[in-house]
C-alpha positions as CSV (number, residue, x, y, z in Angstrom):
1,M,-100.0,21.2,35.2
2,S,-99.9,24.5,33.4
3,Q,-97.5,25.2,30.5
4,S,-96.1,28.4,28.9
5,P,-97.7,29.3,25.6
6,Q,-94.4,30.5,24.2
7,P,-90.8,31.2,25.4
8,S,-90.5,34.6,27.1
9,P,-87.8,37.1,26.0
10,P,-84.6,37.1,28.0
11,R,-84.1,39.7,30.8
12,P,-80.6,41.2,30.2
13,E,-79.9,41.6,34.0
14,A,-80.8,38.0,34.9
15,P,-78.4,35.0,34.9
16,R,-78.8,32.6,32.0
17,L,-79.8,29.8,34.4
18,E,-81.0,30.1,38.0
19,V,-81.9,27.2,40.2
20,Q,-83.6,27.9,43.5
21,G,-84.1,25.4,46.4
22,L,-84.3,22.3,44.2
23,E,-85.4,19.1,45.9
24,R,-86.1,15.6,44.7
25,R,-87.0,12.5,46.8
26,F,-87.3,8.9,45.9
27,G,-89.0,6.5,48.4
28,G,-88.6,9.0,51.2
29,M,-84.9,9.4,50.5
30,S,-83.6,12.9,49.5
31,V,-81.6,12.6,46.3
32,V,-81.4,16.4,45.6
33,D,-81.5,18.5,48.8
34,D,-82.0,22.3,48.6
35,V,-79.7,22.9,45.6
36,S,-79.4,26.5,44.4
37,F,-77.0,28.1,42.0
38,T,-76.8,30.5,39.0
39,I,-74.9,30.4,35.7
40,P,-74.3,33.5,33.6
41,A,-74.1,33.4,29.8
42,G,-70.8,32.1,28.5
43,Q,-69.8,30.4,31.8
44,V,-69.0,26.7,32.3
45,T,-70.1,25.5,35.7
46,C,-69.3,21.9,36.8
47,L,-71.3,19.7,39.2
48,L,-68.5,17.6,40.7
49,G,-69.1,14.7,43.0
50,P,-69.1,10.9,43.5
51,S,-71.6,8.6,41.8
52,G,-75.0,8.7,43.4
53,C,-74.7,12.2,44.9
54,G,-77.5,13.7,42.9
55,K,-75.7,15.3,39.9
56,S,-77.5,13.6,37.1
57,T,-80.9,14.0,38.8
58,T,-80.3,17.7,39.1
59,L,-79.4,17.8,35.3
60,R,-82.6,15.9,34.4
61,I,-84.8,18.2,36.4
62,I,-83.3,21.2,34.7
63,A,-83.7,19.6,31.3
64,G,-87.4,18.8,32.1
65,V,-87.2,15.1,31.8
66,D,-87.7,14.7,35.6
67,M,-89.9,16.6,38.0
68,Q,-88.7,18.2,41.3
69,D,-90.6,18.0,44.6
70,A,-89.7,21.6,45.5
71,G,-87.8,24.5,44.0
72,R,-87.8,26.7,40.9
73,I,-85.8,27.0,37.7
74,Y,-85.4,30.2,35.7
75,V,-83.9,30.7,32.2
76,D,-82.9,34.4,31.5
77,G,-85.1,35.4,34.5
78,N,-88.2,33.7,33.3
79,L,-89.7,30.8,35.2
80,V,-89.6,27.5,33.3
81,C,-90.6,25.1,36.1
82,D,-91.8,24.8,39.6
83,T,-94.0,22.2,41.2
84,V,-97.1,23.5,39.4
85,F,-96.0,25.4,36.3
86,R,-93.9,23.7,33.6
87,V,-92.5,24.7,30.3
88,P,-92.1,21.6,28.0
89,P,-88.5,20.4,27.7
90,E,-88.4,21.1,23.9
91,R,-89.3,24.8,24.5
92,R,-86.8,25.6,27.2
93,S,-83.9,26.5,24.8
94,I,-81.8,23.9,26.7
95,G,-79.5,21.5,24.8
96,L,-78.5,18.1,26.0
97,M,-75.3,16.1,25.5
98,F,-74.7,12.7,27.1
99,Q,-71.9,10.2,27.3
100,D,-73.3,7.8,24.7
101,F,-73.7,10.6,22.1
102,A,-77.1,9.2,21.0
103,L,-76.6,9.7,17.3
104,F,-79.1,8.3,14.9
105,P,-77.4,5.5,13.1
106,H,-79.6,5.7,10.0
107,L,-79.0,9.4,9.5
108,S,-75.9,11.0,7.9
109,V,-73.8,13.4,9.9
110,A,-75.5,16.4,8.2
111,D,-79.0,15.0,9.1
112,N,-77.9,14.3,12.7
113,V,-76.7,17.8,13.2
114,A,-79.8,19.3,11.4
115,F,-82.3,17.1,13.4
116,G,-83.4,19.8,15.8
117,L,-83.2,22.8,13.4
118,K,-86.2,24.7,12.0
119,G,-86.3,26.8,8.9
120,S,-85.7,26.3,5.2
121,R,-83.5,23.6,3.8
122,E,-80.9,26.2,2.8
123,V,-80.9,27.7,6.3
124,K,-80.4,24.3,7.9
125,R,-77.7,23.3,5.5
126,A,-75.8,26.6,6.1
127,R,-75.9,26.1,9.9
128,V,-74.8,22.4,9.6
129,A,-71.9,23.4,7.3
130,E,-70.8,26.2,9.7
131,L,-70.8,23.9,12.8
132,L,-69.1,20.9,11.0
133,E,-66.3,23.3,9.8
134,R,-65.8,24.5,13.4
135,V,-65.5,20.9,14.7
136,H,-63.3,20.0,11.8
137,L,-65.7,17.4,10.3
138,S,-66.7,19.1,7.0
139,R,-65.3,16.1,5.0
140,H,-67.7,13.8,6.9
141,I,-70.8,15.7,6.2
142,D,-72.4,12.8,4.2
143,S,-70.9,10.0,6.3
144,F,-72.8,7.9,8.8
145,P,-72.0,7.5,12.5
146,H,-70.7,4.0,12.2
147,A,-67.9,5.2,9.9
148,L,-66.6,7.7,12.5
149,S,-64.2,7.3,15.4
150,G,-65.4,7.9,19.0
151,G,-63.9,11.3,19.1
152,E,-65.5,12.3,15.8
153,Q,-68.9,11.0,17.0
154,Q,-68.5,13.2,20.1
155,R,-67.9,16.2,18.0
156,V,-71.0,15.5,15.8
157,A,-73.0,15.2,19.1
158,L,-71.7,18.6,20.2
159,A,-72.5,20.2,16.8
160,R,-76.0,18.8,17.0
161,A,-76.5,20.0,20.6
162,L,-75.4,23.6,19.5
163,A,-77.2,23.7,16.2
164,P,-80.4,25.3,17.5
165,R,-78.4,27.9,19.4
166,P,-79.6,26.8,22.9
167,R,-79.2,29.3,25.7
168,I,-78.0,26.5,28.0
169,L,-76.2,23.3,27.3
170,L,-76.4,20.4,29.8
171,M,-73.5,17.9,29.5
172,D,-73.6,14.6,31.5
173,E,-70.2,12.9,31.6
174,P,-69.8,13.7,27.9
175,F,-66.2,12.6,27.6
176,S,-66.2,9.4,29.7
177,G,-66.6,7.1,26.6
178,L,-63.5,8.5,24.9
179,D,-60.0,7.0,24.8
180,E,-57.9,8.8,27.4
181,R,-55.4,9.9,24.8
182,L,-58.2,11.9,23.0
183,R,-59.9,13.5,26.0
184,D,-57.8,16.5,26.6
185,G,-57.7,17.6,23.0
186,I,-61.5,17.2,22.5
187,R,-62.2,18.9,25.8
188,D,-60.2,21.9,24.7
189,E,-61.9,22.0,21.3
190,T,-65.3,21.7,23.0
191,L,-64.6,24.5,25.5
192,A,-63.4,26.8,22.7
193,L,-66.5,26.3,20.7
194,L,-68.8,26.7,23.7
195,K,-67.1,30.0,24.6
196,E,-67.5,31.2,21.0
197,E,-71.2,30.5,21.1
198,G,-71.7,32.2,24.4
199,T,-73.6,29.3,25.8
200,A,-74.1,28.8,29.5
201,V,-72.9,25.2,30.3
202,L,-73.7,22.9,33.2
203,L,-71.3,20.0,33.1
204,V,-71.7,16.9,35.3
205,T,-68.6,14.8,36.1
206,H,-67.0,12.8,38.8
207,E,-63.5,13.5,37.4
208,P,-61.7,16.4,39.2
209,H,-59.2,16.8,36.3
210,E,-62.1,17.4,33.9
211,A,-63.7,19.9,36.3
212,M,-60.4,21.8,36.9
213,R,-59.7,21.9,33.1
214,M,-63.0,23.1,31.9
215,A,-65.0,24.9,34.7
216,D,-65.1,28.6,35.5
217,Q,-67.1,27.6,38.6
218,I,-67.2,24.2,40.4
219,L,-70.1,23.1,42.6
220,L,-68.9,20.3,44.8
221,M,-71.8,18.0,45.6
222,R,-72.2,15.3,48.2
223,G,-75.3,13.5,49.6
224,G,-77.6,15.6,47.4
225,R,-76.3,18.9,48.6
226,I,-73.8,21.4,47.3
227,V,-71.1,21.5,50.0
228,Q,-68.7,24.0,48.4
229,R,-68.7,26.3,45.4
230,G,-66.2,28.6,43.7
231,A,-63.5,28.9,41.1
232,P,-61.3,25.8,40.7
233,Y,-58.4,27.6,42.4
234,N,-60.4,28.4,45.5
235,L,-61.8,24.9,45.9
236,Y,-58.3,23.5,45.5
237,N,-56.6,25.8,47.9
238,A,-59.3,26.3,50.5
239,P,-61.3,23.1,50.9
240,A,-64.5,23.4,53.0
241,D,-64.1,20.1,54.9
242,R,-62.1,16.9,55.3
243,A,-64.0,15.2,52.4
244,A,-63.2,18.0,49.9
245,P,-59.4,17.7,49.3
246,P,-59.4,14.0,48.1
247,F,-61.6,15.0,45.1
248,F,-58.5,16.7,43.7
249,P,-55.0,15.2,43.2
250,D,-53.6,12.7,45.7
251,V,-53.2,13.8,49.3
252,N,-51.3,12.8,52.4
253,V,-53.5,12.4,55.5
254,R,-52.0,12.3,59.0
255,K,-53.8,11.6,62.2
256,S,-53.1,13.6,65.4
257,T,-54.7,14.5,68.7
258,V,-55.2,18.0,70.3
259,T,-53.4,18.6,73.5
260,G,-53.4,22.1,75.1
261,A,-55.0,23.6,71.9
262,L,-52.0,22.2,69.9
263,T,-51.6,19.2,67.7
264,A,-48.2,17.7,67.0
265,T,-47.0,17.2,63.4
266,P,-43.6,16.6,61.8
267,F,-43.6,20.3,60.9
268,G,-44.0,21.5,64.5
269,D,-47.1,22.1,66.7
270,F,-50.2,23.5,65.0
271,L,-52.6,25.7,66.8
272,M,-56.1,24.2,67.2
273,P,-58.2,26.8,69.0
274,G,-61.7,25.9,70.1
275,H,-61.0,22.1,70.1
276,P,-60.9,20.4,73.5
277,D,-58.0,18.1,74.5
278,G,-58.4,14.6,73.0
279,T,-60.0,15.8,69.8
280,R,-58.8,13.7,66.9
281,V,-57.8,15.7,63.8
282,D,-56.8,15.0,60.2
283,I,-53.9,16.9,58.7
284,V,-54.2,17.0,54.9
285,I,-51.1,17.8,52.9
286,R,-50.9,17.8,49.1
287,P,-47.7,16.2,47.7
288,Q,-46.9,19.1,45.4
289,H,-47.0,21.6,48.3
290,L,-44.0,19.9,50.1
291,K,-40.6,21.4,49.4
292,I,-37.4,19.2,49.5
293,D,-34.0,20.2,50.7
294,F,-30.9,18.1,51.0
295,D,-29.5,17.0,54.4
296,R,-26.2,18.8,54.5
297,N,-24.2,16.5,56.8
298,G,-27.0,16.5,59.4
299,R,-27.1,20.3,59.7
300,G,-30.4,20.6,57.9
301,P,-31.7,23.4,55.7
302,N,-31.9,27.1,56.4
303,P,-35.6,27.8,55.9
304,T,-37.2,31.1,55.5
305,P,-40.1,32.0,57.8
306,Q,-42.5,31.1,55.0
307,D,-41.0,27.6,54.6
308,G,-42.2,26.5,58.1
309,T,-40.4,24.0,60.4
310,P,-38.3,21.4,58.5
311,A,-38.9,17.7,59.1
312,R,-36.3,15.0,58.3
313,G,-37.2,11.9,56.3
314,V,-35.4,9.1,54.4
315,V,-36.3,8.2,50.8
316,E,-38.2,4.9,50.6
317,R,-38.5,5.0,46.8
318,A,-38.8,7.3,43.8
319,R,-40.6,6.9,40.5
320,F,-40.9,8.9,37.4
321,M,-44.5,9.4,36.4
322,G,-44.2,11.1,33.0
323,R,-44.6,14.7,33.9
324,E,-43.4,14.6,37.4
325,S,-41.6,12.3,39.9
326,L,-43.2,10.8,43.0
327,V,-40.9,10.4,46.0
328,E,-41.9,8.6,49.2
329,F,-40.3,9.5,52.5
330,R,-40.3,7.7,55.8
331,M,-40.4,10.4,58.4
332,D,-38.1,10.4,61.4
333,F,-40.9,12.0,63.5
334,D,-43.1,8.9,63.7
335,G,-42.1,6.5,60.9
336,S,-45.0,7.4,58.7
337,I,-44.8,7.8,54.9
338,L,-45.2,11.1,53.1
339,R,-45.5,11.4,49.3
340,V,-44.0,14.3,47.5
341,T,-44.3,15.2,43.8
342,V,-41.5,17.1,42.0
343,P,-41.7,18.4,38.4
344,N,-39.6,16.6,35.8
345,V,-37.1,13.9,36.7
346,F,-36.0,13.6,40.4
347,L,-35.0,10.1,41.4
348,P,-32.9,10.1,44.7
349,K,-31.7,6.7,45.8
350,P,-33.5,4.9,48.6
351,G,-32.0,5.6,52.0
352,T,-31.0,9.2,51.1
353,P,-31.8,11.5,54.0
354,M,-33.6,14.8,53.1
355,W,-35.6,17.6,54.7
356,L,-39.2,18.4,53.9
357,M,-40.8,21.8,54.5
358,I,-44.3,23.1,54.0
359,R,-46.0,26.5,54.5
360,R,-48.5,26.4,57.3
361,D,-51.2,27.8,55.1
362,R,-50.8,24.9,52.7
363,C,-51.7,22.4,55.5
364,F,-55.4,21.7,56.0
365,V,-56.4,20.6,59.5
366,F,-59.9,19.2,60.1
367,A,-61.5,17.8,63.3
368,D,-62.1,14.0,62.7
369,R,-65.9,13.6,62.9
370,A,-65.8,9.8,62.4
């Protein structure tokens, strides 16, 4: 297999990272299947998907620690790997950061951060001091990893990954080992530093909250393939298929059947053009998209055209969840339960009748392929 004699200069018009038609098979099974995407400099892209969908394998191939069966990888427009040509991992200008941090226990914080640096002792020390100040760990420059908390170790690992100024940083579930109380703050600090450095980032996670919080672009992956891509807002509000909405916050799923190009719901009949009678459909509704109105002596609300058709339900129970309240309704339409989330404290008594409304464009209707 041929290797590049030296890194090529970047091409200004090219994306920082470009992956074309990546494939990887194990024992005849396709683990990565025709994966293609680009990441410009300074952008955070997230590979989101369930365990075993091919996220980490894709990351390892880009890093150069695994080999693809088909496809090409470019950095700044220059080929770094196909099935014949291969630039060694250490010369791709790609940094790596994993969930176990992988710090060297016998080295100080300063020596850990300096491990991948080249140049004089003075140049290395200056870069180490700069990064440790930016991750608020200057006072620990001579400490050893065992003396640091999990969050501090994570920040040392980040500083070490960024020390050589990589063009691309690959992050595989980097925050999963942290206490939940620390994650949001450390994610925000990490994101700010990455933006300052202008590094292109590919983050692998199975947590939708993490993807929504950090990513400029999300690549939703399932069965080795990218099934949807776009900004977090677009994936959240325009899911590509029935399997996409549950990756994000909790959803209500209702079953129905097409009759005369219509399917009946508590909120009126929905048009289902192109689906024959008898087609089973799933109607997916996010709890926060439902609007609550009080039952005014049985007269019901006065909805605007945007509110849609009201549906009456009775409160089963209500719980305060910290930032919002979760209210469960038993619907008059068919006795099913719908969950609704409301900001702040809203705790109606069980048995209270209320009306629910939702805009039609906030309901996602998919043919049931099961």
